[in-house]
SEFIZA-3560 file (N, C-alpha, C; in Angstrom, 3 decimals):
REM SEFIZA-3560
<numar><xx>94.695</xx><yy>127.316</yy><zz>-126.497</zz><atom>N</atom></numar>
<numar><xx>94.488</xx><yy>125.611</yy><zz>-126.095</zz><atom>CA</atom></numar>
<numar><xx>93.100</xx><yy>125.512</yy><zz>-125.732</zz><atom>C</atom></numar>
<numar><xx>92.689</xx><yy>126.563</yy><zz>-124.930</zz><atom>N</atom></numar>
<numar><xx>91.343</xx><yy>126.442</yy><zz>-124.546</zz><atom>CA</atom></numar>
<numar><xx>90.326</xx><yy>126.616</yy><zz>-125.610</zz><atom>C</atom></numar>
<numar><xx>90.469</xx><yy>127.302</yy><zz>-126.494</zz><atom>N</atom></numar>
<numar><xx>89.550</xx><yy>127.305</yy><zz>-127.542</zz><atom>CA</atom></numar>
<numar><xx>89.380</xx><yy>126.038</yy><zz>-128.409</zz><atom>C</atom></numar>
<numar><xx>90.604</xx><yy>125.403</yy><zz>-128.524</zz><atom>N</atom></numar>
<numar><xx>90.453</xx><yy>124.048</yy><zz>-129.331</zz><atom>CA</atom></numar>
<numar><xx>89.915</xx><yy>122.976</yy><zz>-128.324</zz><atom>C</atom></numar>
<numar><xx>90.033</xx><yy>123.003</yy><zz>-127.059</zz><atom>N</atom></numar>
<numar><xx>89.391</xx><yy>121.980</yy><zz>-126.163</zz><atom>CA</atom></numar>
<numar><xx>87.792</xx><yy>122.313</yy><zz>-126.192</zz><atom>C</atom></numar>
<numar><xx>87.580</xx><yy>123.610</yy><zz>-125.869</zz><atom>N</atom></numar>
<numar><xx>86.086</xx><yy>123.852</yy><zz>-126.149</zz><atom>CA</atom></numar>
<numar><xx>85.391</xx><yy>123.609</yy><zz>-127.382</zz><atom>C</atom></numar>
<numar><xx>86.137</xx><yy>123.687</yy><zz>-128.320</zz><atom>N</atom></numar>
<numar><xx>85.595</xx><yy>123.391</yy><zz>-129.852</zz><atom>CA</atom></numar>
<numar><xx>85.381</xx><yy>121.880</yy><zz>-129.894</zz><atom>C</atom></numar>
<numar><xx>86.233</xx><yy>121.067</yy><zz>-129.446</zz><atom>N</atom></numar>
<numar><xx>86.326</xx><yy>119.594</yy><zz>-129.352</zz><atom>CA</atom></numar>
<numar><xx>85.097</xx><yy>119.264</yy><zz>-128.753</zz><atom>C</atom></numar>
<numar><xx>84.876</xx><yy>119.753</yy><zz>-127.420</zz><atom>N</atom></numar>
<numar><xx>83.955</xx><yy>119.156</yy><zz>-126.731</zz><atom>CA</atom></numar>
<numar><xx>82.366</xx><yy>119.474</yy><zz>-127.309</zz><atom>C</atom></numar>
<numar><xx>82.316</xx><yy>120.684</yy><zz>-127.947</zz><atom>N</atom></numar>
<numar><xx>81.319</xx><yy>121.080</yy><zz>-128.596</zz><atom>CA</atom></numar>
<numar><xx>80.851</xx><yy>120.085</yy><zz>-129.784</zz><atom>C</atom></numar>
<numar><xx>81.952</xx><yy>119.705</yy><zz>-130.611</zz><atom>N</atom></numar>
<numar><xx>81.779</xx><yy>118.853</yy><zz>-131.655</zz><atom>CA</atom></numar>
<numar><xx>81.311</xx><yy>117.360</yy><zz>-130.982</zz><atom>C</atom></numar>
<numar><xx>81.594</xx><yy>116.993</yy><zz>-129.921</zz><atom>N</atom></numar>
<numar><xx>81.174</xx><yy>115.632</yy><zz>-129.259</zz><atom>CA</atom></numar>
<numar><xx>79.842</xx><yy>115.786</yy><zz>-129.000</zz><atom>C</atom></numar>
<numar><xx>79.464</xx><yy>117.203</yy><zz>-128.386</zz><atom>N</atom></numar>
<numar><xx>77.963</xx><yy>117.368</yy><zz>-128.086</zz><atom>CA</atom></numar>
<numar><xx>77.151</xx><yy>117.264</yy><zz>-129.347</zz><atom>C</atom></numar>
<numar><xx>77.541</xx><yy>117.585</yy><zz>-130.615</zz><atom>N</atom></numar>
<numar><xx>76.816</xx><yy>117.671</yy><zz>-131.638</zz><atom>CA</atom></numar>
<numar><xx>76.794</xx><yy>116.396</yy><zz>-132.155</zz><atom>C</atom></numar>
<numar><xx>77.805</xx><yy>115.630</yy><zz>-132.047</zz><atom>N</atom></numar>
<numar><xx>77.945</xx><yy>114.045</yy><zz>-132.535</zz><atom>CA</atom></numar>
<numar><xx>76.916</xx><yy>113.056</yy><zz>-131.848</zz><atom>C</atom></numar>
<numar><xx>77.038</xx><yy>113.486</yy><zz>-130.300</zz><atom>N</atom></numar>
<numar><xx>76.178</xx><yy>112.854</yy><zz>-129.506</zz><atom>CA</atom></numar>
<numar><xx>74.788</xx><yy>113.046</yy><zz>-129.399</zz><atom>C</atom></numar>
<numar><xx>74.444</xx><yy>114.222</yy><zz>-130.127</zz><atom>N</atom></numar>
<numar><xx>72.996</xx><yy>114.760</yy><zz>-130.476</zz><atom>CA</atom></numar>
<numar><xx>72.340</xx><yy>114.318</yy><zz>-131.672</zz><atom>C</atom></numar>
<numar><xx>73.091</xx><yy>114.375</yy><zz>-132.804</zz><atom>N</atom></numar>
<numar><xx>72.626</xx><yy>114.311</yy><zz>-133.867</zz><atom>CA</atom></numar>
<numar><xx>72.855</xx><yy>113.054</yy><zz>-134.773</zz><atom>C</atom></numar>
<numar><xx>73.949</xx><yy>112.433</yy><zz>-134.622</zz><atom>N</atom></numar>
<numar><xx>74.291</xx><yy>111.169</yy><zz>-135.557</zz><atom>CA</atom></numar>
<numar><xx>73.829</xx><yy>110.043</yy><zz>-134.723</zz><atom>C</atom></numar>
<numar><xx>72.804</xx><yy>109.289</yy><zz>-135.762</zz><atom>N</atom></numar>
<numar><xx>72.084</xx><yy>108.200</yy><zz>-135.015</zz><atom>CA</atom></numar>
<numar><xx>72.853</xx><yy>107.130</yy><zz>-134.479</zz><atom>C</atom></numar>
<numar><xx>73.982</xx><yy>106.746</yy><zz>-134.973</zz><atom>N</atom></numar>
<numar><xx>74.881</xx><yy>105.723</yy><zz>-134.506</zz><atom>CA</atom></numar>
<numar><xx>75.410</xx><yy>106.083</yy><zz>-133.173</zz><atom>C</atom></numar>
<numar><xx>75.650</xx><yy>107.295</yy><zz>-132.895</zz><atom>N</atom></numar>
<numar><xx>76.236</xx><yy>107.668</yy><zz>-131.562</zz><atom>CA</atom></numar>
<numar><xx>75.451</xx><yy>108.567</yy><zz>-130.626</zz><atom>C</atom></numar>
<numar><xx>74.123</xx><yy>108.567</yy><zz>-131.176</zz><atom>N</atom></numar>
<numar><xx>73.335</xx><yy>109.606</yy><zz>-130.306</zz><atom>CA</atom></numar>
<numar><xx>72.929</xx><yy>108.788</yy><zz>-128.731</zz><atom>C</atom></numar>
<numar><xx>73.044</xx><yy>109.714</yy><zz>-127.884</zz><atom>N</atom></numar>
<numar><xx>72.748</xx><yy>109.136</yy><zz>-126.531</zz><atom>CA</atom></numar>
<numar><xx>71.724</xx><yy>110.145</yy><zz>-126.072</zz><atom>C</atom></numar>
<numar><xx>71.453</xx><yy>111.278</yy><zz>-126.747</zz><atom>N</atom></numar>
<numar><xx>70.431</xx><yy>112.096</yy><zz>-126.262</zz><atom>CA</atom></numar>
<numar><xx>68.897</xx><yy>111.819</yy><zz>-126.807</zz><atom>C</atom></numar>
<numar><xx>68.134</xx><yy>111.732</yy><zz>-125.710</zz><atom>N</atom></numar>
<numar><xx>66.717</xx><yy>111.225</yy><zz>-126.065</zz><atom>CA</atom></numar>
<numar><xx>66.466</xx><yy>109.756</yy><zz>-126.490</zz><atom>C</atom></numar>
<numar><xx>67.548</xx><yy>109.199</yy><zz>-125.793</zz><atom>N</atom></numar>
<numar><xx>67.307</xx><yy>107.646</yy><zz>-126.163</zz><atom>CA</atom></numar>
<numar><xx>67.064</xx><yy>106.851</yy><zz>-124.937</zz><atom>C</atom></numar>
<numar><xx>66.917</xx><yy>105.661</yy><zz>-124.932</zz><atom>N</atom></numar>
<numar><xx>66.617</xx><yy>104.775</yy><zz>-123.587</zz><atom>CA</atom></numar>
<numar><xx>67.339</xx><yy>105.161</yy><zz>-122.368</zz><atom>C</atom></numar>
<numar><xx>68.767</xx><yy>105.306</yy><zz>-122.747</zz><atom>N</atom></numar>
<numar><xx>69.700</xx><yy>105.631</yy><zz>-121.789</zz><atom>CA</atom></numar>
<numar><xx>69.681</xx><yy>107.191</yy><zz>-120.885</zz><atom>C</atom></numar>
<numar><xx>68.980</xx><yy>107.030</yy><zz>-119.765</zz><atom>N</atom></numar>
<numar><xx>68.665</xx><yy>108.220</yy><zz>-119.133</zz><atom>CA</atom></numar>
<numar><xx>69.897</xx><yy>108.842</yy><zz>-118.596</zz><atom>C</atom></numar>
<numar><xx>70.851</xx><yy>108.358</yy><zz>-118.392</zz><atom>N</atom></numar>
<numar><xx>72.295</xx><yy>108.851</yy><zz>-117.997</zz><atom>CA</atom></numar>
<numar><xx>72.946</xx><yy>109.621</yy><zz>-119.285</zz><atom>C</atom></numar>
<numar><xx>72.515</xx><yy>109.204</yy><zz>-120.389</zz><atom>N</atom></numar>
<numar><xx>73.059</xx><yy>109.824</yy><zz>-121.599</zz><atom>CA</atom></numar>
<numar><xx>72.443</xx><yy>111.193</yy><zz>-121.884</zz><atom>C</atom></numar>
<numar><xx>71.094</xx><yy>111.276</yy><zz>-121.504</zz><atom>N</atom></numar>
<numar><xx>70.534</xx><yy>112.691</yy><zz>-121.867</zz><atom>CA</atom></numar>
<numar><xx>70.989</xx><yy>113.475</yy><zz>-120.941</zz><atom>C</atom></numar>
<numar><xx>71.229</xx><yy>112.914</yy><zz>-119.559</zz><atom>N</atom></numar>
<numar><xx>71.817</xx><yy>113.986</yy><zz>-118.561</zz><atom>CA</atom></numar>
<numar><xx>73.250</xx><yy>114.306</yy><zz>-118.861</zz><atom>C</atom></numar>
<numar><xx>74.142</xx><yy>113.556</yy><zz>-119.298</zz><atom>N</atom></numar>
<numar><xx>75.454</xx><yy>113.715</yy><zz>-119.580</zz><atom>CA</atom></numar>
<numar><xx>75.633</xx><yy>114.727</yy><zz>-120.808</zz><atom>C</atom></numar>
<numar><xx>74.620</xx><yy>114.487</yy><zz>-121.766</zz><atom>N</atom></numar>
<numar><xx>74.846</xx><yy>115.430</yy><zz>-122.827</zz><atom>CA</atom></numar>
<numar><xx>74.310</xx><yy>116.743</yy><zz>-122.383</zz><atom>C</atom></numar>
<numar><xx>73.244</xx><yy>117.100</yy><zz>-121.674</zz><atom>N</atom></numar>
<numar><xx>72.639</xx><yy>118.415</yy><zz>-121.207</zz><atom>CA</atom></numar>
<numar><xx>73.927</xx><yy>119.016</yy><zz>-120.418</zz><atom>C</atom></numar>
<numar><xx>74.397</xx><yy>118.248</yy><zz>-119.287</zz><atom>N</atom></numar>
<numar><xx>75.457</xx><yy>118.832</yy><zz>-118.574</zz><atom>CA</atom></numar>
<numar><xx>76.655</xx><yy>119.281</yy><zz>-119.429</zz><atom>C</atom></numar>
<numar><xx>77.189</xx><yy>118.396</yy><zz>-120.233</zz><atom>N</atom></numar>
<numar><xx>78.039</xx><yy>118.873</yy><zz>-121.259</zz><atom>CA</atom></numar>
<numar><xx>77.795</xx><yy>120.081</yy><zz>-122.093</zz><atom>C</atom></numar>
<numar><xx>76.492</xx><yy>120.012</yy><zz>-122.568</zz><atom>N</atom></numar>
<numar><xx>76.095</xx><yy>121.104</yy><zz>-123.374</zz><atom>CA</atom></numar>
<numar><xx>76.204</xx><yy>122.467</yy><zz>-122.568</zz><atom>C</atom></numar>
<numar><xx>75.658</xx><yy>122.404</yy><zz>-121.341</zz><atom>N</atom></numar>
<numar><xx>75.576</xx><yy>123.744</yy><zz>-120.595</zz><atom>CA</atom></numar>
<numar><xx>77.164</xx><yy>124.137</yy><zz>-120.280</zz><atom>C</atom></numar>
<numar><xx>78.051</xx><yy>123.040</yy><zz>-119.932</zz><atom>N</atom></numar>
<numar><xx>79.545</xx><yy>123.460</yy><zz>-119.799</zz><atom>CA</atom></numar>
<numar><xx>80.002</xx><yy>124.155</yy><zz>-121.051</zz><atom>C</atom></numar>
<numar><xx>79.860</xx><yy>123.480</yy><zz>-122.236</zz><atom>N</atom></numar>
<numar><xx>80.389</xx><yy>124.257</yy><zz>-123.489</zz><atom>CA</atom></numar>
<numar><xx>79.931</xx><yy>125.610</yy><zz>-123.777</zz><atom>C</atom></numar>
<numar><xx>78.513</xx><yy>125.702</yy><zz>-123.417</zz><atom>N</atom></numar>
<numar><xx>77.799</xx><yy>127.138</yy><zz>-123.622</zz><atom>CA</atom></numar>
<numar><xx>78.407</xx><yy>128.086</yy><zz>-122.768</zz><atom>C</atom></numar>
<numar><xx>78.489</xx><yy>127.740</yy><zz>-121.429</zz><atom>N</atom></numar>
<numar><xx>78.826</xx><yy>128.773</yy><zz>-120.520</zz><atom>CA</atom></numar>
<numar><xx>80.413</xx><yy>129.071</yy><zz>-120.650</zz><atom>C</atom></numar>
<numar><xx>81.401</xx><yy>128.241</yy><zz>-120.829</zz><atom>N</atom></numar>
<numar><xx>82.684</xx><yy>128.372</yy><zz>-120.790</zz><atom>CA</atom></numar>
<numar><xx>82.909</xx><yy>129.322</yy><zz>-122.112</zz><atom>C</atom></numar>
<numar><xx>82.225</xx><yy>128.756</yy><zz>-123.264</zz><atom>N</atom></numar>
<numar><xx>82.343</xx><yy>129.469</yy><zz>-124.395</zz><atom>CA</atom></numar>
<numar><xx>81.972</xx><yy>130.973</yy><zz>-124.420</zz><atom>C</atom></numar>
<numar><xx>80.997</xx><yy>131.341</yy><zz>-123.729</zz><atom>N</atom></numar>
<numar><xx>80.524</xx><yy>132.775</yy><zz>-123.500</zz><atom>CA</atom></numar>
<numar><xx>81.683</xx><yy>133.483</yy><zz>-122.462</zz><atom>C</atom></numar>
<numar><xx>82.010</xx><yy>132.701</yy><zz>-121.523</zz><atom>N</atom></numar>
<numar><xx>83.027</xx><yy>133.312</yy><zz>-120.752</zz><atom>CA</atom></numar>
<numar><xx>84.432</xx><yy>133.564</yy><zz>-121.387</zz><atom>C</atom></numar>
<numar><xx>84.880</xx><yy>132.659</yy><zz>-122.133</zz><atom>N</atom></numar>
<numar><xx>86.168</xx><yy>132.993</yy><zz>-122.877</zz><atom>CA</atom></numar>
<numar><xx>85.974</xx><yy>133.776</yy><zz>-124.060</zz><atom>C</atom></numar>
<numar><xx>84.723</xx><yy>134.019</yy><zz>-124.514</zz><atom>N</atom></numar>
<numar><xx>84.728</xx><yy>134.936</yy><zz>-125.719</zz><atom>CA</atom></numar>
<numar><xx>84.672</xx><yy>136.421</yy><zz>-125.251</zz><atom>C</atom></numar>
<numar><xx>84.304</xx><yy>136.407</yy><zz>-123.819</zz><atom>N</atom></numar>
<numar><xx>84.356</xx><yy>137.882</yy><zz>-123.417</zz><atom>CA</atom></numar>
<numar><xx>85.922</xx><yy>138.385</yy><zz>-123.109</zz><atom>C</atom></numar>
<numar><xx>86.810</xx><yy>137.297</yy><zz>-122.928</zz><atom>N</atom></numar>
<numar><xx>88.093</xx><yy>137.739</yy><zz>-122.825</zz><atom>CA</atom></numar>
<numar><xx>88.888</xx><yy>137.761</yy><zz>-124.081</zz><atom>C</atom></numar>
<numar><xx>88.687</xx><yy>137.031</yy><zz>-124.990</zz><atom>N</atom></numar>
<numar><xx>89.510</xx><yy>136.981</yy><zz>-126.239</zz><atom>CA</atom></numar>
<numar><xx>88.402</xx><yy>136.814</yy><zz>-127.287</zz><atom>C</atom></numar>
<numar><xx>88.090</xx><yy>137.809</yy><zz>-127.988</zz><atom>N</atom></numar>
<numar><xx>86.984</xx><yy>137.432</yy><zz>-129.154</zz><atom>CA</atom></numar>
<numar><xx>87.501</xx><yy>136.617</yy><zz>-130.014</zz><atom>C</atom></numar>
<numar><xx>86.975</xx><yy>135.513</yy><zz>-130.417</zz><atom>N</atom></numar>
<numar><xx>87.275</xx><yy>134.431</yy><zz>-131.362</zz><atom>CA</atom></numar>
<numar><xx>86.158</xx><yy>133.792</yy><zz>-132.059</zz><atom>C</atom></numar>
<numar><xx>86.132</xx><yy>133.214</yy><zz>-133.219</zz><atom>N</atom></numar>
<numar><xx>85.175</xx><yy>132.711</yy><zz>-134.000</zz><atom>CA</atom></numar>
<numar><xx>84.949</xx><yy>131.049</yy><zz>-133.312</zz><atom>C</atom></numar>
<numar><xx>86.068</xx><yy>130.680</yy><zz>-133.001</zz><atom>N</atom></numar>
<numar><xx>86.181</xx><yy>129.287</yy><zz>-132.171</zz><atom>CA</atom></numar>
<numar><xx>85.058</xx><yy>129.214</yy><zz>-131.120</zz><atom>C</atom></numar>
<numar><xx>84.874</xx><yy>130.225</yy><zz>-130.496</zz><atom>N</atom></numar>
<numar><xx>84.193</xx><yy>130.169</yy><zz>-129.163</zz><atom>CA</atom></numar>
<numar><xx>82.529</xx><yy>130.347</yy><zz>-129.685</zz><atom>C</atom></numar>
<numar><xx>82.304</xx><yy>131.221</yy><zz>-130.689</zz><atom>N</atom></numar>
<numar><xx>81.029</xx><yy>131.349</yy><zz>-131.446</zz><atom>CA</atom></numar>
<numar><xx>80.553</xx><yy>130.170</yy><zz>-131.874</zz><atom>C</atom></numar>
<numar><xx>81.346</xx><yy>129.401</yy><zz>-132.654</zz><atom>N</atom></numar>
<numar><xx>81.020</xx><yy>128.252</yy><zz>-133.320</zz><atom>CA</atom></numar>
<numar><xx>80.889</xx><yy>127.053</yy><zz>-132.151</zz><atom>C</atom></numar>
<numar><xx>81.712</xx><yy>127.122</yy><zz>-131.153</zz><atom>N</atom></numar>
<numar><xx>81.391</xx><yy>126.269</yy><zz>-129.990</zz><atom>CA</atom></numar>
<numar><xx>80.198</xx><yy>126.518</yy><zz>-129.292</zz><atom>C</atom></numar>
<numar><xx>79.728</xx><yy>127.722</yy><zz>-129.182</zz><atom>N</atom></numar>
<numar><xx>78.455</xx><yy>128.047</yy><zz>-128.490</zz><atom>CA</atom></numar>
<numar><xx>77.438</xx><yy>127.459</yy><zz>-129.276</zz><atom>C</atom></numar>
<numar><xx>77.215</xx><yy>127.658</yy><zz>-130.674</zz><atom>N</atom></numar>
<numar><xx>76.370</xx><yy>127.186</yy><zz>-131.473</zz><atom>CA</atom></numar>
<numar><xx>76.319</xx><yy>125.664</yy><zz>-131.357</zz><atom>C</atom></numar>
<numar><xx>77.255</xx><yy>125.220</yy><zz>-131.609</zz><atom>N</atom></numar>
<numar><xx>77.297</xx><yy>123.604</yy><zz>-131.312</zz><atom>CA</atom></numar>
<numar><xx>76.991</xx><yy>123.113</yy><zz>-130.120</zz><atom>C</atom></numar>
<numar><xx>77.187</xx><yy>123.915</yy><zz>-129.034</zz><atom>N</atom></numar>
<numar><xx>76.580</xx><yy>123.521</yy><zz>-127.819</zz><atom>CA</atom></numar>
<numar><xx>75.208</xx><yy>123.536</yy><zz>-127.621</zz><atom>C</atom></numar>
<numar><xx>74.638</xx><yy>124.279</yy><zz>-128.351</zz><atom>N</atom></numar>
<numar><xx>73.154</xx><yy>124.302</yy><zz>-128.387</zz><atom>CA</atom></numar>
<numar><xx>72.545</xx><yy>123.148</yy><zz>-129.260</zz><atom>C</atom></numar>
<numar><xx>73.263</xx><yy>122.289</yy><zz>-129.481</zz><atom>N</atom></numar>
<numar><xx>72.732</xx><yy>121.210</yy><zz>-130.402</zz><atom>CA</atom></numar>
<numar><xx>71.362</xx><yy>120.460</yy><zz>-129.753</zz><atom>C</atom></numar>
<numar><xx>71.439</xx><yy>120.094</yy><zz>-128.489</zz><atom>N</atom></numar>
<numar><xx>70.266</xx><yy>119.484</yy><zz>-128.021</zz><atom>CA</atom></numar>
<numar><xx>68.951</xx><yy>120.478</yy><zz>-128.034</zz><atom>C</atom></numar>
<numar><xx>69.164</xx><yy>121.632</yy><zz>-127.905</zz><atom>N</atom></numar>
<numar><xx>67.696</xx><yy>122.699</yy><zz>-127.918</zz><atom>CA</atom></numar>
<numar><xx>67.606</xx><yy>122.621</yy><zz>-129.493</zz><atom>C</atom></numar>
<numar><xx>68.405</xx><yy>122.843</yy><zz>-130.331</zz><atom>N</atom></numar>
<numar><xx>68.186</xx><yy>122.815</yy><zz>-131.799</zz><atom>CA</atom></numar>
<numar><xx>67.508</xx><yy>121.600</yy><zz>-132.109</zz><atom>C</atom></numar>
<numar><xx>67.845</xx><yy>120.274</yy><zz>-131.747</zz><atom>N</atom></numar>
<numar><xx>67.373</xx><yy>119.049</yy><zz>-131.973</zz><atom>CA</atom></numar>
<numar><xx>65.947</xx><yy>118.805</yy><zz>-131.488</zz><atom>C</atom></numar>
<numar><xx>65.710</xx><yy>119.351</yy><zz>-130.214</zz><atom>N</atom></numar>
<numar><xx>64.034</xx><yy>119.459</yy><zz>-129.678</zz><atom>CA</atom></numar>
<numar><xx>63.285</xx><yy>120.295</yy><zz>-130.567</zz><atom>C</atom></numar>
<numar><xx>63.866</xx><yy>121.646</yy><zz>-131.074</zz><atom>N</atom></numar>
<numar><xx>63.103</xx><yy>122.405</yy><zz>-131.734</zz><atom>CA</atom></numar>
<numar><xx>62.618</xx><yy>121.693</yy><zz>-133.123</zz><atom>C</atom></numar>
<numar><xx>63.719</xx><yy>121.028</yy><zz>-133.951</zz><atom>N</atom></numar>
<numar><xx>63.460</xx><yy>120.356</yy><zz>-134.961</zz><atom>CA</atom></numar>
<numar><xx>62.537</xx><yy>119.280</yy><zz>-134.899</zz><atom>C</atom></numar>
<numar><xx>62.646</xx><yy>118.553</yy><zz>-134.074</zz><atom>N</atom></numar>
<numar><xx>61.790</xx><yy>117.299</yy><zz>-133.612</zz><atom>CA</atom></numar>
<numar><xx>60.377</xx><yy>117.898</yy><zz>-133.390</zz><atom>C</atom></numar>
<numar><xx>60.283</xx><yy>118.929</yy><zz>-132.780</zz><atom>N</atom></numar>
<numar><xx>58.806</xx><yy>119.480</yy><zz>-132.365</zz><atom>CA</atom></numar>
<numar><xx>58.247</xx><yy>120.034</yy><zz>-133.866</zz><atom>C</atom></numar>
<numar><xx>59.188</xx><yy>120.744</yy><zz>-134.655</zz><atom>N</atom></numar>
<numar><xx>58.447</xx><yy>121.151</yy><zz>-135.839</zz><atom>CA</atom></numar>
<numar><xx>58.010</xx><yy>120.097</yy><zz>-136.672</zz><atom>C</atom></numar>
<numar><xx>58.745</xx><yy>118.874</yy><zz>-136.683</zz><atom>N</atom></numar>
<numar><xx>58.436</xx><yy>117.921</yy><zz>-137.597</zz><atom>CA</atom></numar>
<numar><xx>57.208</xx><yy>117.294</yy><zz>-137.018</zz><atom>C</atom></numar>
<numar><xx>57.053</xx><yy>116.921</yy><zz>-135.859</zz><atom>N</atom></numar>
<numar><xx>55.894</xx><yy>116.651</yy><zz>-135.160</zz><atom>CA</atom></numar>
<numar><xx>54.620</xx><yy>117.332</yy><zz>-135.212</zz><atom>C</atom></numar>
<numar><xx>54.834</xx><yy>118.631</yy><zz>-135.258</zz><atom>N</atom></numar>
<numar><xx>53.675</xx><yy>119.455</yy><zz>-135.405</zz><atom>CA</atom></numar>
<numar><xx>53.200</xx><yy>119.855</yy><zz>-136.893</zz><atom>C</atom></numar>
<numar><xx>53.974</xx><yy>119.359</yy><zz>-137.765</zz><atom>N</atom></numar>
<numar><xx>53.641</xx><yy>119.591</yy><zz>-139.129</zz><atom>CA</atom></numar>
<numar><xx>53.138</xx><yy>118.299</yy><zz>-139.538</zz><atom>C</atom></numar>
<numar><xx>53.013</xx><yy>117.324</yy><zz>-138.758</zz><atom>N</atom></numar>
<numar><xx>52.288</xx><yy>116.092</yy><zz>-138.892</zz><atom>CA</atom></numar>
<numar><xx>53.241</xx><yy>114.818</yy><zz>-139.916</zz><atom>C</atom></numar>
<numar><xx>54.545</xx><yy>115.238</yy><zz>-139.817</zz><atom>N</atom></numar>
<numar><xx>55.561</xx><yy>114.229</yy><zz>-140.383</zz><atom>CA</atom></numar>
<numar><xx>55.737</xx><yy>113.113</yy><zz>-139.470</zz><atom>C</atom></numar>
<numar><xx>55.907</xx><yy>111.728</yy><zz>-139.873</zz><atom>N</atom></numar>
<numar><xx>56.258</xx><yy>110.835</yy><zz>-139.090</zz><atom>CA</atom></numar>
<numar><xx>57.559</xx><yy>110.804</yy><zz>-138.434</zz><atom>C</atom></numar>
<numar><xx>57.760</xx><yy>110.430</yy><zz>-137.470</zz><atom>N</atom></numar>
<numar><xx>59.079</xx><yy>110.572</yy><zz>-136.798</zz><atom>CA</atom></numar>
<numar><xx>59.231</xx><yy>109.207</yy><zz>-136.017</zz><atom>C</atom></numar>
<numar><xx>60.552</xx><yy>108.677</yy><zz>-136.700</zz><atom>N</atom></numar>
<numar><xx>60.973</xx><yy>107.259</yy><zz>-136.197</zz><atom>CA</atom></numar>
<numar><xx>62.356</xx><yy>107.264</yy><zz>-135.869</zz><atom>C</atom></numar>
<numar><xx>62.703</xx><yy>107.414</yy><zz>-134.598</zz><atom>N</atom></numar>
<numar><xx>64.086</xx><yy>107.429</yy><zz>-134.228</zz><atom>CA</atom></numar>
<numar><xx>65.022</xx><yy>106.576</yy><zz>-134.723</zz><atom>C</atom></numar>
//
């Protein structure tokens, strides 16, 4: 049950980071960015802790999806550094 809950929370982090209609990360809402970062850290920490106890691909995928805010910042940085226009 824990692995499904962590996976669902990681999907929520990914949706709130990547999908434009639901994006709260790096928008005008400062509480949204903080909420996503706290939820992301929560998902990553618990997926690592639970993966040590029981090896499961659910936790690995949850960890990767939990890193969505960092991956988003990396992709935006690459696009801006290469000179591509960025319009949120």
